[in-house]
C-alpha positions as CSV (number, residue, x, y, z in Angstrom):
1,S,53.9,130.7,170.2
2,V,55.8,129.0,173.0
3,C,56.6,126.0,170.8
4,G,57.6,125.9,167.3
5,R,55.4,124.4,164.6
6,P,56.5,121.6,162.3
7,R,56.8,122.7,158.9
8,D,53.6,122.9,156.9
9,R,53.2,121.9,153.3
10,Q,52.2,125.5,152.1
11,S,55.2,127.0,153.1
12,T,57.7,124.1,152.1
13,P,59.4,124.3,148.7
14,P,58.5,121.5,146.3
15,T,61.9,119.8,146.7
16,M,61.1,119.4,150.5
17,A,57.4,118.4,150.2
18,G,58.2,114.9,150.4
19,S,60.2,115.3,153.6
20,A,57.5,117.4,155.2
21,G,54.9,114.8,154.3
22,A,56.9,112.0,155.7
23,A,57.5,114.0,159.0
24,A,53.8,114.6,159.2
25,A,53.1,110.8,158.6
26,E,55.5,109.8,161.4
27,S,54.0,112.3,163.8
28,E,50.8,110.3,163.7
29,E,52.5,107.5,165.6
30,Y,52.3,109.7,168.9
31,E,49.0,110.3,170.3
32,R,47.6,113.8,170.0
33,G,46.2,115.7,173.0
34,Y,42.9,117.4,173.2
35,G,43.9,121.1,172.6
36,A,43.8,123.1,169.3
37,G,47.6,123.6,168.9
38,P,50.4,121.6,167.4
39,Q,49.9,117.9,168.4
40,G,47.0,118.7,170.5
41,M,48.5,121.2,172.8
42,R,46.7,124.1,174.2
43,E,46.6,127.2,172.1
44,V,44.8,130.4,172.0
45,T,44.7,132.8,169.0
46,L,44.5,136.5,169.6
47,C,44.2,139.3,167.0
48,K,46.4,139.1,163.8
49,G,46.9,135.4,164.2
50,F,49.2,135.6,167.4
51,T,49.0,132.3,169.1
52,F,50.2,131.1,172.4
53,N,49.8,128.6,175.1
54,P,47.9,130.4,177.9
55,V,49.0,128.0,180.7
56,V,52.6,128.0,179.8
57,S,52.8,131.8,179.0
58,I,51.0,132.9,182.1
59,G,52.4,130.2,184.5
60,A,56.0,131.1,183.4
61,A,55.3,134.9,183.8
62,V,53.9,134.5,187.3
63,M,56.9,132.4,188.4
64,L,59.4,134.9,186.9
65,W,57.8,138.0,188.3
66,A,57.3,136.3,191.7
67,F,61.1,135.6,191.7
68,V,61.9,139.3,190.6
69,I,59.6,140.8,193.3
70,T,60.9,138.5,195.9
71,V,64.6,139.3,195.4
72,S,63.8,143.0,195.0
73,V,61.8,143.4,198.2
74,D,64.2,141.3,200.3
75,Q,67.7,141.5,198.7
76,E,69.7,140.5,201.7
77,G,67.4,137.6,202.8
78,S,67.1,136.4,199.2
79,M,71.0,136.3,199.0
80,E,71.3,134.3,202.1
81,N,68.5,131.8,201.3
82,F,69.8,131.2,197.8
83,G,73.3,130.8,199.2
84,E,72.2,128.2,201.6
85,W,70.2,126.5,198.9
86,K,73.1,126.4,196.5
87,T,75.3,125.0,199.2
88,W,72.9,122.2,199.9
89,V,72.3,121.3,196.3
90,T,76.1,121.2,195.7
91,K,76.9,118.9,198.8
92,T,73.8,116.6,198.1
93,F,73.9,116.2,194.3
94,T,77.6,116.7,193.1
95,W,77.9,113.0,192.9
96,L,74.8,112.9,190.5
97,Y,76.1,115.8,188.4
98,I,79.5,114.1,187.9
99,G,78.0,110.7,187.2
100,S,75.3,111.8,184.8
101,Q,77.8,114.0,182.7
102,D,80.0,111.0,182.2
103,Y,77.0,108.7,181.5
104,W,75.7,111.1,178.9
105,L,79.2,111.1,177.3
106,L,79.3,107.4,177.1
107,F,75.8,107.4,175.6
108,L,76.5,109.8,172.9
109,V,79.7,108.5,171.6
110,P,78.3,105.2,170.4
111,L,75.1,107.0,169.4
112,C,77.1,109.3,167.0
113,Y,79.2,106.3,165.8
114,Y,76.2,104.2,164.9
115,Y,73.6,106.9,163.9
116,G,75.8,109.8,163.0
117,H,74.6,109.4,159.2
118,V,71.1,110.2,160.2
119,K,70.0,113.7,159.3
120,L,68.1,115.9,161.8
121,G,65.7,116.6,158.9
122,G,64.4,115.0,155.8
123,D,66.5,112.6,153.8
124,D,66.6,114.9,150.9
125,E,67.0,118.3,152.6
126,K,70.2,120.4,152.6
127,P,71.8,122.1,155.5
128,E,70.3,125.6,156.0
129,Y,73.8,127.0,157.2
130,S,77.3,126.0,156.6
131,D,79.4,124.0,159.0
132,M,81.3,127.3,160.1
133,S,78.0,129.1,160.7
134,Y,76.8,126.2,162.9
135,F,80.1,126.2,164.7
136,C,80.0,129.9,165.4
137,M,76.2,129.5,166.5
138,V,77.3,126.7,168.9
139,F,79.7,129.0,170.7
140,C,77.4,131.9,170.7
141,A,74.3,130.1,172.1
142,G,76.4,127.4,174.1
143,V,79.2,128.4,176.5
144,A,79.3,131.9,175.0
145,I,80.1,134.7,177.6
146,G,80.8,132.0,180.4
147,L,84.0,130.7,178.5
148,I,85.2,134.2,178.0
149,F,84.5,135.2,181.6
150,Y,85.9,132.1,183.4
151,G,88.3,130.8,180.7
152,A,91.4,132.3,182.3
153,S,90.2,132.9,185.8
154,E,88.9,129.6,186.6
155,P,92.2,127.7,186.3
156,L,93.9,130.2,188.6
157,W,91.0,129.9,191.1
158,H,91.4,126.2,191.3
159,M,95.2,126.4,191.5
160,L,95.6,129.1,194.2
161,S,95.5,127.4,197.5
162,G,94.1,130.4,199.3
163,T,90.8,130.1,197.6
164,G,90.1,126.6,198.8
165,A,88.4,125.9,195.6
166,N,90.3,122.7,194.5
167,R,90.3,119.7,196.7
168,Y,93.7,118.7,195.6
169,N,95.4,122.0,197.0
170,N,97.0,122.1,200.5
171,N,97.6,118.3,200.5
172,G,101.2,119.1,201.6
173,Y,103.0,117.4,198.8
174,S,101.9,118.8,195.4
175,N,104.3,121.2,193.7
176,D,103.2,124.1,191.6
177,N,103.2,122.1,188.3
178,Q,101.0,119.4,189.8
179,M,98.6,122.0,191.2
180,A,98.4,123.7,187.9
181,Q,97.7,120.4,186.2
182,D,94.9,119.5,188.7
183,A,93.4,123.0,188.2
184,I,93.3,122.4,184.4
185,N,91.7,119.0,184.9
186,V,88.8,120.5,187.0
187,T,88.4,123.3,184.5
188,L,88.2,121.0,181.5
189,F,85.5,119.0,183.3
190,H,83.4,122.2,183.3
191,W,84.2,123.4,179.7
192,G,85.2,120.2,178.0
193,L,83.2,117.3,176.5
194,Q,81.2,116.9,179.7
195,A,79.9,120.4,179.3
196,W,79.0,120.0,175.7
197,V,77.1,116.6,176.0
198,V,74.3,118.7,177.8
199,Y,73.8,120.8,174.7
200,A,74.2,117.7,172.3
201,L,71.8,115.6,174.2
202,T,69.1,118.2,174.0
203,A,69.8,119.2,170.4
204,V,69.7,115.7,169.1
205,S,66.5,114.8,171.0
206,M,64.6,117.9,169.9
207,G,66.0,118.0,166.5
208,F,65.3,114.4,165.7
209,L,61.7,114.5,167.2
210,S,60.8,117.8,165.5
211,Y,62.4,117.6,162.2
212,R,62.2,113.8,161.6
213,K,59.1,113.1,163.5
214,G,57.1,116.3,162.8
215,L,56.5,117.0,166.5
216,P,56.5,120.5,168.0
217,L,59.9,122.0,168.7
218,C,59.7,122.5,172.4
219,F,61.3,120.7,175.4
220,R,58.3,118.7,176.3
221,T,58.6,116.9,173.0
222,T,61.6,115.0,174.2
223,L,59.5,113.2,176.7
224,A,56.8,112.1,174.1
225,P,58.2,108.8,173.5
226,L,58.1,108.0,177.3
227,F,54.7,109.7,178.3
228,G,52.8,109.7,175.1
229,K,49.5,111.8,175.2
230,A,50.3,113.2,178.7
231,T,53.1,115.2,177.1
232,W,50.5,117.4,175.4
233,G,48.5,118.2,178.6
234,W,49.1,119.5,182.1
235,F,52.2,117.5,182.5
236,G,53.8,119.0,179.4
237,D,52.7,122.5,180.3
238,A,54.6,122.0,183.6
239,I,57.7,120.9,181.8
240,D,57.6,123.9,179.4
241,I,57.0,126.3,182.3
242,V,60.0,125.0,184.2
243,T,62.1,125.2,181.0
244,I,61.2,128.8,180.2
245,V,62.0,129.9,183.8
246,T,65.4,128.1,183.7
247,I,66.2,129.5,180.4
248,V,65.5,133.0,181.4
249,A,67.5,132.5,184.5
250,G,70.5,131.2,182.6
251,L,70.4,134.0,180.0
252,C,70.2,136.5,182.9
253,T,73.2,135.0,184.4
254,S,75.2,135.0,181.2
255,L,74.1,138.7,180.6
256,G,75.3,139.5,184.2
257,L,78.5,137.9,183.7
258,G,79.2,139.8,180.5
259,A,78.1,143.1,182.1
260,K,80.4,142.7,185.0
261,Q,83.3,141.9,182.6
262,I,82.4,145.0,180.5
263,V,82.2,147.2,183.5
264,A,85.5,145.9,185.0
265,G,87.1,146.5,181.6
266,L,85.8,150.1,181.5
267,Q,87.1,150.8,184.9
268,R,90.5,149.4,183.9
269,L,90.6,151.8,180.9
270,E,89.6,154.4,183.2
271,V,86.4,155.2,181.3
272,L,84.5,154.6,184.5
273,D,85.6,155.6,188.0
274,S,87.4,152.6,189.7
275,D,85.8,153.5,193.0
276,L,82.2,153.2,192.1
277,D,79.9,152.1,194.8
278,E,77.4,149.2,194.6
279,K,74.7,151.4,193.1
280,G,77.0,152.8,190.4
281,L,78.2,149.4,189.4
282,T,74.6,148.2,189.3
283,N,73.6,151.1,187.0
284,A,76.7,150.6,184.8
285,A,75.9,146.9,184.4
286,T,72.2,147.6,183.6
287,W,73.3,149.9,180.9
288,A,75.7,147.4,179.6
289,I,73.0,144.8,179.5
290,V,70.7,147.3,177.7
291,I,73.3,147.8,175.0
292,I,74.2,144.2,174.6
293,T,70.5,143.2,174.1
């Protein structure tokens, strides 16, 4: 199923039955859709009880395969087009990215202060994992390979004036210490609190609405308080389609970074030839991804 179901009473231990019932009762405050799935979403059941949302599943698959076929058929043109689009988005929306990250940070700090005692679950439920397990999962599912890949290289990239990556460089008066500090400042914006608020905002919204309100565990649920019944129809399907496509794209990016790092390390250790051509590097990276997954 594309979206998670709220816990049913049959699979809930007796000590948690009250919490599950309370969540089910609270979910009634949100209007249901007209489908057969959770909260009235579309749902089709195939053999052996396999259920899925046909619109979301097929729509996301079509978009992903269309992307794969396009970049495979016209690799050079795709690289040029995506490069131009990336440049346009960076120049047009950098202000929005910086402003929104800071706003979310200022929003979450008082939220945690005033409502940090609220459980993302029933009042009588116990944590399923320890704090250390959650801490490890946050890094594995959050910044993960990106931090390992860019943790050391990004500050150097911003510091070296030849890359032109840091707007503070080449100003004519900064010494090495100042350029190093500026490079760290920019890097901390990428990997510090402003980066974590994105994960925290999504986790708090989905966790609260699913485990406290009994709504389906999917991204469209975060918009249920705003759009009501429309969340479980075509509008919600479109949101879940975009969510799946962007998640797959993000995972592929992480896998690609990890594969490149593994291949570079194997070349450094002379396990692989250092003069591999593009096809050889691609094949080695593909095998690395296969092993990782």
